[in-house]
Structure formats: structure tokens, C-alpha cells
C-alpha positions as CSV (number, residue, x, y, z in Angstrom):
1,M,202.8,101.7,103.3
2,A,202.3,100.5,107.1
3,A,204.3,101.7,109.5
4,Q,207.6,99.5,111.0
5,E,208.1,99.5,114.2
6,P,211.7,101.0,115.2
7,Q,212.9,97.8,116.4
8,S,212.3,96.1,113.1
9,I,214.3,99.3,110.9
10,T,217.2,98.5,113.8
11,L,217.3,95.0,113.2
12,L,217.7,95.9,109.4
13,L,219.8,98.8,110.0
14,Q,222.2,95.8,112.1
15,H,222.0,93.8,109.5
16,W,222.9,96.0,106.9
17,S,226.0,97.1,108.9
18,S,226.8,93.6,109.0
19,G,227.2,93.1,105.3
20,D,223.4,91.6,104.5
21,P,222.3,93.4,101.2
22,T,218.8,91.6,101.3
23,A,218.6,94.6,104.2
24,L,219.3,97.4,102.4
25,A,217.0,95.9,99.7
26,A,214.2,95.9,102.9
27,I,215.1,99.2,104.2
28,T,215.3,101.4,101.3
29,P,211.3,101.5,100.2
30,I,210.7,102.6,103.4
31,V,213.3,105.2,103.8
32,Y,212.5,106.7,100.9
33,H,208.7,106.3,101.5
34,Q,209.8,108.4,104.9
35,L,211.7,111.2,103.5
36,V,208.3,111.7,100.4
37,C,206.0,112.1,103.6
38,L,208.7,114.9,105.0
39,I,209.5,116.6,101.6
40,T,205.4,116.7,101.3
41,D,204.6,118.0,104.8
42,V,207.9,120.5,104.4
43,A,206.1,121.6,100.4
44,G,203.0,122.4,101.9
45,N,204.0,124.2,104.7
46,V,205.9,126.8,102.4
47,V,203.4,127.1,100.3
48,H,200.8,127.9,102.8
49,D,203.2,130.0,104.2
50,I,203.0,131.9,100.9
51,I,199.9,131.7,100.1
52,A,199.0,133.1,103.9
């Protein structure tokens, strides 16, 4: 997934805040992907710490 410009994320959040359901549909996969990346990084660090 391509990185999103911070301005586009802000714009989506503003539209969602104004009640635009398509903005929520657009931002959900972006946030999900970022959370998966963070969890993967954290899990990798935990495994590395246990092995080391």
C-alpha cells in the first residue's frame, strides 16, 4: 500500500467528522495497514529480545 500524504489523511478525517461515510470507508484500510505494520514491528522486537 502506498504511503498517504498527511494532508490527505487530515482531509479524510475532516470529511468523516462532518459525517461523510465514504471518508470512513477510505481511511479504514489506511489505518488498518498502519496498525498491522506497528504490531509487526513490536512483535518482531519482542521475539528478538527473547532470543537474544
